DRENDO-1510 file (C-alpha; in Angstrom, 1 decimal, always signed):
<recs>
REC; n; res; u; v; w
REC; 1; MET; +2.3; -2.3; -0.1 .
REC; 2; PHE; -0.8; -3.0; -2.4 .
REC; 3; ARG; -0.8; -1.9; -6.2 .
REC; 4; SER; -4.1; -3.3; -7.0 .
REC; 5; VAL; -7.2; -3.5; -4.9 .
REC; 6; ARG; -10.6; -5.4; -5.3 .
REC; 7; PHE; -13.1; -3.8; -2.7 .
REC; 8; TYR; -15.6; -6.3; -1.1 .
REC; 9; THR; -18.6; -4.9; +1.5 .
REC; 10; VAL; -18.2; -7.3; +4.9 .
REC; 11; LEU; -21.8; -8.1; +6.2 .
REC; 12; SER; -20.9; -11.0; +8.9 .
REC; 13; PRO; -19.4; -10.1; +12.3 .
REC; 14; TRP; -15.9; -9.5; +12.3 .
REC; 15; PRO; -13.5; -10.3; +15.5 .
REC; 16; ASP; -13.2; -7.9; +18.0 .
REC; 17; SER; -9.3; -8.0; +18.4 .
REC; 18; GLU; -5.9; -8.7; +16.6 .
REC; 19; GLN; -5.5; -12.1; +19.0 .
REC; 20; ALA; -9.3; -13.0; +18.2 .
REC; 21; LEU; -8.9; -12.4; +14.6 .
REC; 22; SER; -5.3; -14.0; +14.6 .
REC; 23; GLU; -6.5; -17.2; +16.3 .
REC; 24; ARG; -9.4; -17.8; +13.8 .
REC; 25; LEU; -6.8; -17.7; +10.9 .
REC; 26; ALA; -4.6; -20.2; +12.8 .
REC; 27; THR; -7.5; -22.7; +11.7 .
REC; 28; ALA; -6.8; -22.1; +8.3 .
REC; 29; ALA; -2.8; -21.3; +8.5 .
REC; 30; PHE; -0.4; -22.3; +5.9 .
REC; 31; ARG; +0.9; -25.6; +5.6 .
REC; 32; PRO; +3.7; -26.3; +2.9 .
REC; 33; CYS; +2.5; -28.5; +0.1 .
REC; 34; GLY; +2.8; -32.5; +0.8 .
REC; 35; PRO; +4.6; -34.8; -2.0 .
REC; 36; TYR; +1.5; -35.3; -3.7 .
REC; 37; SER; -0.5; -32.3; -3.3 .
REC; 38; GLU; -0.4; -29.6; -6.2 .
REC; 39; ARG; -1.6; -26.7; -4.0 .
REC; 40; SER; -1.9; -25.7; -0.8 .
REC; 41; SER; -2.9; -22.0; +0.7 .
REC; 42; GLY; -3.3; -21.0; +4.0 .
REC; 43; PHE; -2.6; -17.4; +6.3 .
REC; 44; GLU; +1.1; -16.7; +7.3 .
REC; 45; PRO; +2.2; -13.6; +9.7 .
REC; 46; PRO; +1.7; -10.3; +7.6 .
REC; 47; ALA; +5.3; -9.5; +8.9 .
REC; 48; ASP; +8.8; -11.4; +9.4 .
REC; 49; GLY; +9.5; -11.8; +12.7 .
REC; 50; VAL; +5.9; -11.9; +14.4 .
REC; 51; SER; +3.7; -15.0; +15.3 .
REC; 52; VAL; +0.4; -13.6; +15.2 .
REC; 53; LEU; -1.5; -13.8; +11.7 .
REC; 54; ALA; -3.1; -10.5; +11.5 .
REC; 55; ARG; -1.9; -7.0; +12.2 .
REC; 56; ARG; -4.2; -4.4; +13.6 .
REC; 57; VAL; -3.2; -0.5; +13.4 .
REC; 58; ALA; -5.8; +2.5; +14.2 .
REC; 59; GLY; -8.7; +0.1; +13.3 .
REC; 60; ALA; -7.5; -1.9; +10.3 .
REC; 61; ASP; -6.5; -5.6; +9.8 .
REC; 62; LEU; -3.8; -6.5; +7.8 .
REC; 63; LEU; -4.0; -10.2; +6.5 .
REC; 64; LYS; -1.8; -12.4; +4.4 .
REC; 65; LEU; -2.6; -15.4; +2.3 .
REC; 66; ARG; +0.3; -17.6; +1.0 .
REC; 67; SER; -0.7; -20.1; -1.9 .
REC; 68; GLN; +2.0; -22.8; -2.9 .
REC; 69; VAL; +2.0; -24.7; -5.9 .
REC; 70; ARG; +3.9; -27.5; -7.7 .
REC; 71; VAL; +5.6; -26.5; -11.1 .
REC; 72; LEU; +4.6; -29.4; -13.4 .
REC; 73; PRO; +4.9; -28.5; -16.8 .
REC; 74; ALA; +2.9; -30.6; -19.3 .
REC; 75; ALA; +5.9; -31.1; -21.9 .
REC; 76; ALA; +7.6; -32.7; -19.0 .
REC; 77; VAL; +4.6; -34.8; -18.3 .
REC; 78; ASN; +4.3; -35.6; -22.1 .
REC; 79; GLU; +7.9; -36.4; -22.2 .
REC; 80; ALA; +7.5; -39.0; -19.6 .
REC; 81; LEU; +4.5; -40.4; -20.7 .
REC; 82; GLU; +5.7; -41.3; -24.1 .
REC; 83; ALA; +8.3; -43.1; -22.5 .
REC; 84; ARG; +5.8; -45.0; -20.3 .
REC; 85; ILE; +3.5; -45.6; -23.4 .
REC; 86; GLU; +6.4; -47.2; -25.5 .
REC; 87; GLU; +7.2; -49.2; -22.4 .
REC; 88; TYR; +4.0; -50.6; -22.4 .
REC; 89; ARG; +4.0; -51.6; -25.9 .
REC; 90; GLY; +7.1; -53.5; -25.9 .
REC; 91; ARG; +5.7; -55.4; -22.9 .
REC; 92; MET; +2.1; -55.9; -23.7 .
REC; 93; GLY; +2.8; -56.1; -27.6 .
REC; 94; GLU; -0.3; -53.8; -28.5 .
REC; 95; GLU; -1.4; -49.9; -28.5 .
REC; 96; PRO; -2.9; -49.1; -25.1 .
REC; 97; GLY; -6.5; -47.6; -25.5 .
REC; 98; ARG; -7.8; -44.1; -24.1 .
REC; 99; ARG; -8.9; -45.7; -20.4 .
REC; 100; MET; -5.1; -47.2; -20.4 .
REC; 101; LYS; -3.5; -43.9; -21.6 .
REC; 102; ARG; -5.5; -41.9; -19.1 .
REC; 103; LYS; -4.3; -44.2; -16.3 .
REC; 104; LEU; -0.5; -44.2; -17.3 .
REC; 105; LYS; -0.8; -40.3; -17.6 .
REC; 106; GLN; -1.8; -40.6; -14.0 .
REC; 107; GLN; +0.5; -42.8; -12.7 .
REC; 108; THR; +3.3; -40.4; -14.6 .
REC; 109; ARG; +2.1; -37.3; -12.7 .
REC; 110; ASP; +2.0; -39.1; -9.2 .
REC; 111; GLU; +5.5; -40.2; -10.1 .
REC; 112; LEU; +6.7; -36.9; -10.9 .
REC; 113; LEU; +4.9; -34.7; -8.5 .
REC; 114; PRO; +7.0; -35.4; -5.9 .
REC; 115; LYS; +10.1; -34.1; -7.6 .
REC; 116; ALA; +8.7; -31.0; -8.8 .
REC; 117; LEU; +9.7; -27.6; -7.7 .
REC; 118; VAL; +7.3; -25.4; -5.6 .
REC; 119; LYS; +6.8; -21.7; -5.9 .
REC; 120; SER; +4.6; -19.5; -3.7 .
REC; 121; ASP; +2.5; -16.0; -4.1 .
REC; 122; ARG; +1.2; -14.2; -1.6 .
REC; 123; THR; -2.2; -12.1; -1.6 .
REC; 124; LEU; -2.9; -9.2; +1.2 .
REC; 125; GLY; -5.9; -8.2; +2.9 .
REC; 126; LEU; -6.8; -5.2; +4.8 .
REC; 127; TYR; -10.3; -4.8; +6.4 .
REC; 128; ILE; -11.2; -1.2; +7.4 .
REC; 129; GLU; -13.4; -1.6; +10.7 .
REC; 130; ALA; -15.0; +1.7; +9.6 .
REC; 131; GLU; -16.1; +1.0; +6.6 .
REC; 132; GLN; -16.9; -2.7; +6.9 .
REC; 133; THR; -14.8; -3.3; +3.9 .
REC; 134; LEU; -12.2; -5.5; +2.8 .
REC; 135; ALA; -9.7; -4.6; +0.4 .
REC; 136; VAL; -8.0; -7.4; -1.3 .
REC; 137; ALA; -4.6; -6.6; -3.2 .
REC; 138; THR; -5.1; -8.2; -6.7 .
REC; 139; ALA; -7.0; -7.1; -9.4 .
REC; 140; SER; -7.9; -11.1; -10.6 .
REC; 141; GLU; -11.3; -11.9; -9.3 .
REC; 142; THR; -10.1; -15.6; -9.2 .
REC; 143; ARG; -7.1; -14.7; -6.6 .
REC; 144; ALA; -9.5; -12.4; -4.6 .
REC; 145; GLU; -12.3; -15.4; -4.6 .
REC; 146; ARG; -9.6; -17.4; -3.2 .
REC; 147; PHE; -8.7; -15.3; -0.2 .
REC; 148; LEU; -12.2; -14.9; +0.7 .
REC; 149; ASP; -12.4; -18.7; +0.6 .
REC; 150; HIS; -9.9; -19.3; +2.9 .
REC; 151; LEU; -11.0; -16.4; +5.0 .
REC; 152; ARG; -14.2; -17.8; +5.2 .
REC; 153; ALA; -13.0; -21.1; +6.5 .
REC; 154; ALA; -11.1; -19.7; +9.2 .
REC; 155; LEU; -14.2; -17.4; +10.6 .
REC; 156; GLY; -16.6; -19.9; +10.1 .
REC; 157; SER; -18.5; -18.0; +7.8 .
REC; 158; LEU; -18.0; -14.7; +5.9 .
REC; 159; GLU; -20.6; -12.8; +4.1 .
REC; 160; ALA; -19.1; -10.3; +1.7 .
REC; 161; LYS; -20.0; -8.8; -1.6 .
REC; 162; PRO; -18.2; -6.7; -4.5 .
REC; 163; LEU; -18.5; -3.0; -3.2 .
REC; 164; ALA; -21.5; -1.5; -4.9 .
REC; 165; TYR; -23.2; +1.8; -4.4 .
REC; 166; LYS; -26.6; +3.0; -5.7 .
REC; 167; ARG; -24.9; +4.5; -9.2 .
REC; 168; PRO; -22.7; +2.0; -11.1 .
REC; 169; PHE; -18.7; +3.0; -11.0 .
REC; 170; ALA; -19.3; +3.5; -14.7 .
REC; 171; ASP; -20.8; +6.7; -13.5 .
REC; 172; LEU; -17.7; +7.8; -11.6 .
REC; 173; LEU; -15.6; +7.0; -14.7 .
REC; 174; ALA; -17.9; +9.4; -17.0 .
REC; 175; ARG; -18.0; +12.3; -14.6 .
REC; 176; ALA; -14.5; +12.1; -13.5 .
REC; 177; PHE; -13.7; +12.1; -17.4 .
REC; 178; ALA; -15.9; +15.0; -17.6 .
REC; 179; GLY; -14.4; +16.8; -14.7 .
REC; 180; ASP; -17.7; +16.3; -12.8 .
REC; 181; ALA; -16.2; +14.3; -9.8 .
REC; 182; PRO; -15.5; +16.0; -6.6 .
REC; 183; GLY; -11.8; +15.0; -5.4 .
REC; 184; PHE; -11.0; +13.2; -8.5 .
REC; 185; GLU; -8.7; +14.7; -11.3 .
REC; 186; LEU; -7.5; +13.0; -14.9 .
REC; 187; GLY; -4.6; +11.3; -14.8 .
REC; 188; ARG; -2.9; +10.1; -18.1 .
REC; 189; GLU; -4.1; +6.9; -19.6 .
REC; 190; CYS; -7.7; +5.2; -20.4 .
REC; 191; ARG; -9.3; +2.6; -22.6 .
REC; 192; MET; -12.7; +3.0; -24.2 .
REC; 193; ARG; -14.9; +0.7; -26.2 .
REC; 194; ASP; -17.7; +0.7; -28.8 .
REC; 195; PRO; -20.7; -0.7; -26.8 .
REC; 196; ALA; -21.6; -2.2; -30.4 .
REC; 197; ASP; -18.5; -4.1; -30.2 .
REC; 198; PRO; -17.1; -4.8; -27.0 .
REC; 199; VAL; -14.0; -6.9; -28.4 .
REC; 200; GLY; -13.0; -3.5; -29.9 .
REC; 201; ALA; -11.0; -1.4; -27.8 .
REC; 202; VAL; -8.9; +1.9; -28.0 .
REC; 203; ARG; -6.2; +2.9; -25.5 .
REC; 204; TRP; -4.6; +6.2; -24.5 .
REC; 205; GLN; -1.5; +6.0; -22.2 .
REC; 206; ASN; +0.8; +8.7; -20.9 .
REC; 207; VAL; -1.3; +11.0; -22.5 .
REC; 208; ASP; -3.1; +14.5; -21.8 .
REC; 209; LEU; -6.8; +13.2; -21.5 .
REC; 210; GLY; -8.0; +16.5; -22.0 .
REC; 211; GLN; -6.9; +16.6; -25.6 .
REC; 212; ALA; -10.0; +17.3; -28.3 .
REC; 213; ASN; -9.3; +14.1; -30.2 .
REC; 214; VAL; -9.5; +11.8; -26.3 .
REC; 215; GLN; -12.4; +13.9; -25.5 .
REC; 216; ARG; -14.3; +13.6; -28.9 .
REC; 217; CYS; -14.2; +10.0; -28.8 .
REC; 218; PHE; -16.2; +9.9; -25.3 .
REC; 219; LYS; -18.9; +12.2; -26.7 .
REC; 220; ASP; -19.1; +10.0; -29.9 .
REC; 221; GLY; -20.2; +6.9; -28.1 .
REC; 222; LEU; -17.2; +5.1; -26.7 .
REC; 223; GLU; -17.9; +4.4; -23.2 .
REC; 224; LEU; -14.7; +4.4; -20.7 .
REC; 225; THR; -13.5; +0.8; -19.1 .
REC; 226; HIS; -11.0; +2.2; -17.3 .
REC; 227; LEU; -9.4; +5.5; -16.4 .
REC; 228; GLY; -6.5; +6.8; -14.6 .
REC; 229; ILE; -7.2; +9.1; -12.1 .
REC; 230; GLU; -5.5; +11.1; -9.1 .
REC; 231; PHE; -7.3; +11.1; -5.7 .
REC; 232; GLY; -6.4; +15.1; -4.5 .
REC; 233; ARG; -3.1; +14.3; -3.2 .
REC; 234; ALA; -3.1; +11.1; -1.8 .
REC; 235; LEU; -3.4; +8.2; -4.6 .
REC; 236; SER; -2.9; +7.9; -8.1 .
REC; 237; ALA; -4.6; +4.6; -9.8 .
REC; 238; VAL; -6.1; +3.1; -12.9 .
REC; 239; ILE; -9.8; +2.5; -11.8 .
REC; 240; ASP; -11.9; +0.2; -13.9 .
REC; 241; ALA; -16.0; -0.3; -14.4 .
REC; 242; ASN; -16.4; -2.2; -11.8 .
REC; 243; GLY; -14.6; -0.4; -8.8 .
REC; 244; VAL; -11.2; -2.6; -9.3 .
REC; 245; LEU; -7.9; -0.7; -8.7 .
REC; 246; GLY; -4.9; -1.1; -10.9 .
REC; 247; LYS; -1.4; +0.8; -10.6 .
REC; 248; LEU; -2.0; +1.6; -7.2 .
REC; 249; LYS; +0.2; +4.3; -5.7 .
REC; 250; LEU; +0.1; +6.1; -2.6 .
REC; 251; ALA; +2.0; +9.6; -1.8 .
REC; 252; GLY; +4.4; +9.3; -0.2 .
REC; 253; GLU; +5.0; +5.5; +0.3 .
REC; 254; ASP; +8.2; +5.2; -2.0 .
REC; 255; GLU; +10.3; +7.7; +0.2 .
REC; 256; PRO; +13.0; +5.7; +1.5 .
REC; 257; PRO; +13.7; +5.4; +5.1 .
REC; 258; ARG; +15.5; +7.7; +7.4 .
REC; 259; GLY; +19.0; +6.5; +8.0 .
REC; 260; ALA; +19.7; +5.8; +11.7 .
REC; 261; ASP; +23.1; +5.1; +13.4 .
REC; 262; PRO; +23.7; +1.4; +14.3 .
REC; 263; ALA; +22.2; +0.6; +17.7 .
REC; 264; PRO; +25.0; +0.0; +20.5 .
REC; 265; GLY; +25.0; -3.6; +21.8 .
REC; 266; GLY; +25.2; -7.2; +20.9 .
REC; 267; ASP; +24.0; -8.8; +17.5 .
REC; 268; GLU; +21.2; -10.1; +19.3 .
REC; 269; ASP; +20.1; -6.4; +20.5 .
REC; 270; ARG; +20.6; -4.9; +17.0 .
REC; 271; ALA; +18.2; -7.9; +15.6 .
REC; 272; GLN; +15.7; -6.9; +18.1 .
REC; 273; ASP; +16.3; -3.1; +17.1 .
REC; 274; SER; +15.9; -4.0; +13.3 .
REC; 275; LEU; +12.5; -6.0; +14.1 .
REC; 276; ALA; +11.1; -2.8; +16.0 .
REC; 277; GLU; +12.0; -0.5; +13.3 .
REC; 278; ALA; +10.7; -3.1; +10.4 .
REC; 279; LEU; +7.4; -3.4; +12.5 .
REC; 280; ALA; +7.2; +0.5; +13.0 .
REC; 281; ARG; +7.8; +1.0; +9.4 .
REC; 282; LEU; +4.8; -1.7; +8.4 .
REC; 283; ASP; +2.8; +0.3; +11.1 .
REC; 284; ALA; +3.1; +3.2; +9.2 .
REC; 285; ASP; +2.1; +1.9; +5.8 .
REC; 286; ILE; -1.1; +0.0; +7.4 .
REC; 287; ALA; -2.2; +3.6; +9.1 .
REC; 288; LEU; -1.2; +5.1; +5.6 .
REC; 289; LEU; -3.2; +2.7; +3.5 .
REC; 290; ALA; -6.2; +2.6; +5.6 .
REC; 291; GLY; -6.7; +6.0; +5.7 .
REC; 292; THR; -6.4; +6.9; +2.4 .
REC; 293; LEU; -8.7; +4.3; +1.6 .
REC; 294; ARG; -11.1; +5.4; +3.8 .
REC; 295; GLU; -11.1; +8.9; +2.4 .
REC; 296; LEU; -11.3; +7.2; -1.1 .
REC; 297; LEU; -14.4; +5.0; +0.0 .
REC; 298; ALA; -16.0; +8.1; +1.5 .
REC; 299; ALA; -15.7; +10.2; -1.8 .
REC; 300; PHE; -17.3; +7.3; -3.8 .
REC; 301; ARG; -20.2; +7.4; -1.8 .
REC; 302; ARG; -20.5; +10.9; -2.3 .
REC; 303; VAL; -20.4; +10.6; -6.6 .
REC; 304; LEU; -22.3; +7.3; -6.4 .
REC; 305; GLY; -25.1; +8.3; -3.9 .
REC; 306; GLY; -24.1; +5.5; -0.9 .
REC; 307; GLN; -25.1; +2.1; -0.2 .
REC; 308; PRO; -27.8; +0.7; -2.5 .
REC; 309; ALA; -31.3; +1.6; -0.9 .
REC; 310; ALA; -32.3; -2.4; -1.2 .
REC; 311; GLU; -29.5; -3.8; +0.7 .
REC; 312; PRO; -29.4; -5.1; +4.0 .
REC; 313; ALA; -28.5; -3.0; +6.8 .
REC; 314; ILE; -24.5; -3.7; +7.5 .
REC; 315; LEU; -24.4; -5.5; +11.1 .
REC; 316; PRO; -22.6; -3.8; +13.8 .
REC; 317; ARG; -19.4; -5.6; +14.7 .
REC; 318; GLN; -19.5; -8.1; +17.2 .
REC; 319; ALA; -17.2; -10.3; +19.2 .
REC; 320; VAL; -16.6; -13.6; +17.6 .
</recs>
C-alpha cells in the first residue's frame, strides 16, 4: 500500500468520526481538469465502490488525493509557435518583438491545452490517531506538501510539522549502523557522504553492511545519509537522515489472497460479494500498516528520546 513515507505530527484537532472527516474532505473533492486548466487536485474515495472519502479502521484514517495534469510537451508548443510566428511575419511584414512573442506563445498554449491528454497520480495518507501522526505515502517533499495544502483547505486549518524528536534521525542511523538501536537491524544498503564535500557520495547496495571496509568508511568520518534497516520481523525500509522511509515493505503484505469458490447467485450478488471482499482486504491492509507504523514510531521515541521538550503539547482530539 505504501512504498515511501514522510511523517508529520498533527497539532490541531482532527474530525472525530469517519463521516465527519469525509464531509470535510468533500469540500475539497477531486474534479477533473477543465479544458483550460493545467492541474486539478482533490480527494477521492480511498477504495472503489465506496462513496465516503475516508476509511477508518482501528483508529487510523486512510485518505487519497488525486492530482490530474494536462500533458503538453514543450516541444509541441514550440513547433506550433514557430508556425504562428511565421504566419505573423507574412501578415505583418516584420519580426515579432519579445512582447508579441510572449503573447503568441500564450495564444498557442491556450489553443493546444484543451487538446492535451491528461494523466493522474494519487497520493495516500494515513492518520494514526494514537500517535497524532500523519503518514504521507511519498518521499517527495513537494508532493507531501501538496497533500497537506489540500487537507488544510478541506479541514479549514491544519497545524502539521515534520516528525522530530529530541535527537535527530541521523543519530538513529548512526546507532543502527553500530548495532546500538534496539529493534533495528542492518539491511543491505546505505549511502554515505563526506561532510567536507557534500556532493561526493558513496553507495553500497545488496551487500553485508557489517563488512570491515563498509564499517571503516563510517569510522573514518563519512556520515550516513540513507540506511537500509529491518525493524524486527515487521518491516524493511531505507530511512534517510530526515526520517523519510523509502523502499518500504511490510511483512506478509505480498501474500496472495486465499482462493474462494465463486459465490452463488446472479451477477449482482457476485459483484456485491467481490466488493465486500475487496473492502475486507483493504481494511486488513490498513490495520496492518497502522499497527506496524505505531510500533515503528514507538521505537523511534525510545531511540531518539521522545518529542522535543520545547514543542507545545499536542492538543487532544476534538470533534470538528
